[in-house]
C-alpha positions in Angstrom: -3.7 31.5 -59.1 -4.5 28.6 -56.1 -6.5 29.8 -53.7 -5.8 29.2 -50.1 -9.1 27.3 -49.6 -8.1 24.7 -52.3 -5.0 24.2 -50.4 -6.6 23.5 -47.3 -8.9 20.7 -48.8 -5.9 19.3 -50.8 -4.0 19.0 -47.6 -7.0 17.5 -46.2 -7.8 15.2 -48.6 -4.6 14.0 -50.4 -3.0 12.5 -47.4 -5.6 10.1 -46.9 -6.0 9.2 -50.5 -2.3 8.5 -50.4 -2.4 6.5 -47.2 -5.4 4.3 -48.7 -3.4 3.7 -51.9 -0.2 2.5 -50.1 -2.6 0.1 -47.8 -4.3 -1.6 -51.0 -0.9 -2.4 -52.4 0.2 -3.8 -49.3 -2.9 -5.8 -49.2 -2.5 -7.1 -52.8 1.5 -8.3 -51.9 -0.1 -9.8 -48.2 -2.9 -11.7 -50.7 -0.4 -13.1 -53.1 1.6 -14.4 -50.3 -1.1 -16.6 -49.4 -1.7 -17.8 -53.1 -4.9 -16.0 -53.7 -5.9 -13.4 -56.4 -6.2 -9.8 -55.1 -9.3 -9.1 -57.1 -10.8 -12.1 -55.5 -10.3 -10.8 -52.0 -11.2 -7.5 -52.6 -14.4 -8.3 -54.2 -15.2 -10.7 -51.3 -14.5 -7.8 -49.1 -16.9 -5.4 -50.9 -19.7 -8.2 -51.2 -19.4 -9.0 -47.3 -19.8 -5.1 -46.3 -21.3 -2.7 -48.8 -23.0 -5.7 -51.2 -25.7 -6.8 -49.1 -28.0 -4.9 -46.7 -26.5 -7.1 -43.3 -23.0 -5.8 -44.2 -24.3 -2.5 -44.5 -25.7 -2.3 -41.3 -23.3 -4.0 -39.7 -20.5 -1.5 -41.1 -23.2 1.4 -40.1 -23.3 -0.2 -36.2 -19.3 -0.2 -35.9 -18.6 3.1 -37.5 -21.1 4.6 -35.0 -19.1 4.0 -32.0 -15.6 4.6 -33.9 -17.2 8.0 -35.1 -17.7 8.8 -31.4 -14.5 7.8 -30.1 -12.7 9.5 -33.2 -14.2 12.5 -32.4 -12.9 12.2 -28.5 -9.5 12.1 -30.0 -9.8 14.7 -32.5 -11.3 17.4 -30.6 -8.5 17.6 -27.7 -6.2 17.1 -30.5 -7.2 20.6 -32.2 -6.4 21.9 -28.8 -2.6 20.5 -28.7 -3.9 17.5 -26.7 -3.8 13.5 -27.0 -6.8 11.6 -25.2 -5.9 8.1 -25.1 -9.0 7.5 -22.5 -11.8 6.9 -24.9 -11.7 3.3 -24.0 -12.9 4.3 -20.4 -14.7 7.3 -21.4 -16.9 4.8 -23.7 -17.4 2.4 -20.7 -18.6 4.9 -18.5 -21.0 6.4 -21.0 -22.4 3.1 -21.3 -22.3 2.3 -17.8 -24.2 5.7 -17.3 -26.7 5.1 -20.3 -27.4 1.8 -18.6 -28.0 3.4 -15.1 -30.4 6.5 -16.4 -32.6 4.0 -18.5 -33.1 1.4 -15.2 -34.2 4.7 -13.2 -37.0 5.3 -15.3 -40.0 4.2 -15.2 -41.0 1.4 -18.0 -43.9 3.5 -19.7 -41.4 6.2 -20.3 -42.2 7.4 -24.0 -38.8 7.0 -26.0 -38.8 10.4 -27.2 -38.2 11.7 -23.6 -36.2 8.7 -22.6 -33.6 8.8 -25.4 -32.2 12.5 -24.3 -32.1 11.5 -21.0 -30.0 8.5 -21.4 -28.1 10.4 -24.2 -27.2 13.0 -21.8 -26.3 10.5 -19.1 -24.0 8.9 -21.6 -22.0 12.0 -22.2 -22.1 13.3 -18.7 -20.5 10.1 -17.8 -17.9 9.9 -20.4 -17.2 13.6 -19.6 -17.0 13.2 -15.9 -13.8 11.0 -16.5 -12.5 12.9 -19.7 -12.7 16.2 -17.3 -10.1 14.5 -14.7 -7.1 14.5 -17.3 -8.7 18.3 -18.2 -8.3 20.1 -14.3 -5.0 17.9 -13.8 -3.3 19.1 -17.2 -4.4 22.4 -16.2 -4.1 23.2 -12.5 -1.3 21.2 -12.0 0.9 20.6 -15.6 -0.1 16.8 -15.4 0.6 15.2 -18.7 -2.7 14.4 -20.1 -1.2 11.0 -22.6 -0.2 9.3 -18.7 -3.4 10.9 -16.7 -5.7 8.9 -19.6 -3.8 5.5 -19.8 -3.8 5.4 -16.0 -7.6 5.9 -16.0 -8.5 3.3 -18.6 -7.2 0.5 -16.0 -9.0 2.6 -13.0 -12.0 3.0 -14.7 -12.6 -0.2 -16.1 -11.4 -2.1 -12.9 -14.0 0.3 -11.0 -17.0 -0.1 -13.1 -15.9 -4.0 -13.5 -16.1 -4.2 -9.6 -19.3 -2.0 -9.3 -21.0 -4.8 -12.0 -19.7 -7.9 -10.4 -20.3 -6.7 -6.9 -23.5 -4.6 -6.9 -25.4 -4.6 -9.8 -25.6 -7.5 -12.3 -27.9 -10.2 -12.9 -27.8 -13.3 -11.3 -24.9 -15.5 -12.5 -23.9 -13.3 -15.1 -21.4 -9.9 -15.2 -23.6 -7.7 -16.7 -26.3 -5.1 -15.5 -30.2 -6.0 -15.8 -31.7 -5.5 -19.1 -33.1 -2.0 -19.6 -36.6 -1.4 -20.3 -36.7 1.9 -21.2 -34.8 4.2 -23.7 -34.2 1.6 -26.4 -33.5 2.6 -29.6 -35.3 0.6 -32.5 -33.2 -1.7 -35.0 -33.3 -0.8 -38.5 -34.5 -3.8 -39.2 -37.8 -3.1 -37.6 -38.2 -0.5 -40.5 -36.2 -2.0 -43.1 -36.5 -5.9 -43.4 -33.3 -6.2 -45.2 -31.4 -5.4 -42.1 -32.4 -8.6 -40.6 -30.1 -9.6 -38.1 -28.0 -6.7 -38.2 -27.1 -4.5 -35.1 -27.5 -1.3 -36.8 -30.0 0.6 -34.9 -31.2 4.7 -34.9 -28.4 5.4 -32.4 -26.4 6.6 -35.7 -28.4 9.5 -35.9 -27.8 11.7 -32.8 -23.9 10.8 -33.5 -24.5 12.2 -36.9 -26.2 15.3 -35.6 -23.3 15.7 -33.1 -20.4 15.3 -35.5 -21.9 18.1 -37.8 -22.6 20.4 -34.8 -18.9 20.0 -33.5 -17.8 20.9 -36.9 -20.3 24.2 -36.7 -18.8 24.7 -33.1 -15.0 24.4 -34.5 -15.4 26.6 -37.3 -18.2 28.9 -36.6 -18.3 29.1 -32.6 -16.2 31.5 -30.3 -15.4 28.4 -28.0 -14.1 26.7 -31.2 -11.8 29.7 -32.2 -10.3 29.6 -28.7 -9.8 26.0 -29.1 -8.0 26.1 -32.0 -5.7 29.1 -31.3 -4.4 27.2 -28.1 -3.8 24.1 -30.4 -1.8 26.4 -32.8 0.2 28.3 -30.0 -0.9 28.5 -26.5 1.5 31.4 -25.6 0.5 33.5 -28.4 -3.2 32.6 -27.7 -2.6 33.6 -23.7 -1.6 36.6 -24.6 -4.3 37.3 -26.9 -6.4 36.9 -23.5 -7.8 33.2 -24.2 -7.7 31.3 -21.0 -5.6 28.4 -22.0 -6.2 26.0 -18.7 -9.7 26.6 -19.5 -9.9 25.6 -22.8 -7.8 22.6 -21.9 -10.3 21.6 -19.4 -13.3 22.1 -21.8 -11.5 20.4 -24.5 -10.9 16.9 -22.7 -14.2 17.2 -21.2 -15.8 17.6 -24.2 -13.8 14.6 -25.8 -14.9 12.4 -23.1 -18.5 13.3 -23.4 -17.9 12.5 -27.3 -16.5 8.8 -26.8 -19.3 8.4 -24.1 -22.0 9.0 -26.4 -20.9 5.7 -28.2 -22.3 4.1 -25.4 -25.9 4.3 -26.6 -25.0 2.2 -29.4 -24.4 -0.5 -27.4 -26.6 -0.2 -24.7 -30.0 1.2 -26.2 -29.3 0.3 -29.5 -27.7 -3.4 -29.3 -27.2 -5.2 -26.3 -29.9 -3.6 -23.5 -27.2 -3.7 -20.9 -23.9 -2.9 -19.6 -21.2 -5.5 -19.5 -17.6 -5.6 -18.8 -15.6 -5.5 -22.3 -18.1 -4.1 -24.2 -15.7 -2.1 -25.8 -14.0 -3.9 -27.4 -11.0 -2.0 -28.2 -13.1 1.1 -29.8 -11.8 3.4 -28.0 -8.4 2.7 -29.0 -9.0 2.4 -32.6 -10.7 6.0 -32.5 -7.1 7.2 -32.3 -6.3 5.6 -35.6 -9.8 7.2 -36.6 -8.8 10.6 -35.7 -5.6 10.0 -37.2 -6.6 9.3 -40.6 -9.6 11.4 -40.4 -7.2 14.4 -39.8 -8.8 15.6 -36.7 -11.5 16.6 -38.9 -15.6 15.8 -38.0 -16.3 15.1 -41.3 -12.9 13.3 -42.0 -13.5 11.4 -38.6 -16.7 10.3 -40.1 -15.5 8.8 -43.5 -12.5 7.2 -41.5 -15.0 5.3 -39.1 -16.5 4.1 -42.0 -13.4 3.2 -43.4 -12.2 1.0 -40.5 -15.6 -0.6 -39.5 -15.7 -1.6 -43.5 -11.9 -3.5 -42.5 -13.3 -4.7 -39.5 -16.5 -6.2 -41.0 -14.6 -7.1 -44.2 -12.2 -9.3 -42.2 -15.1 -11.5 -41.4 -15.9 -12.1 -45.0 -12.4 -12.7 -46.6 -11.7 -15.2 -43.9 -12.3 -18.1 -46.3 -9.7 -17.1 -48.5 -7.1 -15.2 -46.3 -6.3 -15.0 -42.2 -8.9 -11.8 -40.9 -5.9 -10.9 -38.9 -4.7 -9.7 -42.7 -7.1 -6.7 -41.7 -5.4 -5.6 -38.8 -1.9 -5.6 -40.6 -3.8 -3.2 -43.2 -5.4 -0.9 -40.1 -1.7 -0.7 -39.0 -0.6 0.1 -42.7 -3.1 2.7 -43.2 -1.9 4.6 -40.2 1.5 4.4 -40.6 1.4 5.3 -44.3 -0.7 8.5 -43.1 2.2 9.4 -40.6 4.5 9.3 -43.5 2.1 10.7 -46.2 1.2 13.9 -44.2 4.2 15.5 -44.3 5.3 14.3 -47.9 2.0 15.8 -49.3 2.8 19.2 -47.8 6.5 19.1 -49.0 5.1 18.4 -52.7 2.4 21.0 -52.3 4.9 23.8 -51.1 7.5 22.4 -53.7 4.4 22.7 -56.9 3.4 26.4 -55.6 6.6 27.7 -55.2 7.8 30.2 -58.0 10.7 29.0 -60.0 13.4 31.6 -60.7 14.1 31.8 -64.2 17.4 31.7 -65.6 19.4 34.9 -66.7 
C-alpha cells in the first residue's frame, strides 16, 4: 500500500518535473525555429552556467536573491495570502542594509557588523510587509492590491531619499559602505574570479532551512498552515487569524529584505535605484514552481538563475529573450501540471471495481 508520505512527495515533486519537461520541449521547438540544433544550444547553456566556475558563481549569486524573494511569496501563501510586494520589500531591505552599515564605525569586525546589517535588512523589509498585513487583518483590505500599490510608493520614496538627501555627488546611489561587506568567493577560491558570488548565500541558506523547520515543527508554523487550509476552522479552534496574517506578511517582507544583503554587502557596496532588477516579481514564479516549500523554493531559484545566466551564454546562437519565454512556459506548465498530476494520482490509487 502506498503511504501518505509518498503521496505527499509525489504531489510535491512531479509537477515541477512535468513543467520542466514541457519547457524543454517548447525550447526545442523555439531553437529549431531559429535554425539551430537544440543539442548545441542546451550544451552551450550548461557550459555557460554549470560548466565553469564563473558561471556557477553567477548562478549562485542570482539564486541567493531569488531564494529570498521566493520565500517572501511562499510563506504568506501558506497562510492563504498573495504577497506581490517582494520588489519593494527587497529594495527596502537593501536600503536599510546600506543605512545600518554606514552608521557602523569603519573598524567594526565583520562578525559583529554582518549580523547587525542582516537584522537591519530584515527589519526594513518587514516594516514594508507589515503594512498590508495590518490592513488585511484590521480592515479587510486585500493584500494583492495593497502590495502592488506599495511597490510604487516605497520605490519612489527610496528614490527620493537617495536623490535628495543621501547620495554620492553626481550619482544616484548611496555612499559606499565601509563595514559589514561580505567577502567574495573569489577571495578564497580564485577560480571564481570576476563572479559576483559572495558569502551572503550562507545566511540565506540557513534562513531557508529555518523557515522549513518553523513551518513543520513550530506552533506558529502549524497555526500558519491551519489558517491557509481553512481560516474559519482555524478561528473556531482558537487561532487568531488576523494575527497570523500580520505575522505571515511581516515575515514575508523580512525574508525579501534579507535579499538586500546580497546586493549591498556582497556585490555593489551601496544602494541604488533599480537595484532589485525585477527579482521581487520573479520570486512569484520561484514560489509557484517550488510549490511554496522552502526547499523547493531553493531548487526553483537555482533553476531560474540558471536560465537567466544561460540566456547570456546562448546569445550567440539564439536571442536571449528565448529564456524569458522558457520561464513563462515553466510557469504556465506548472499551473496546468499541478491539477493534472493530482488527478492522475487519484485515478491510480482509486481501487477499481471488479466486474460481477
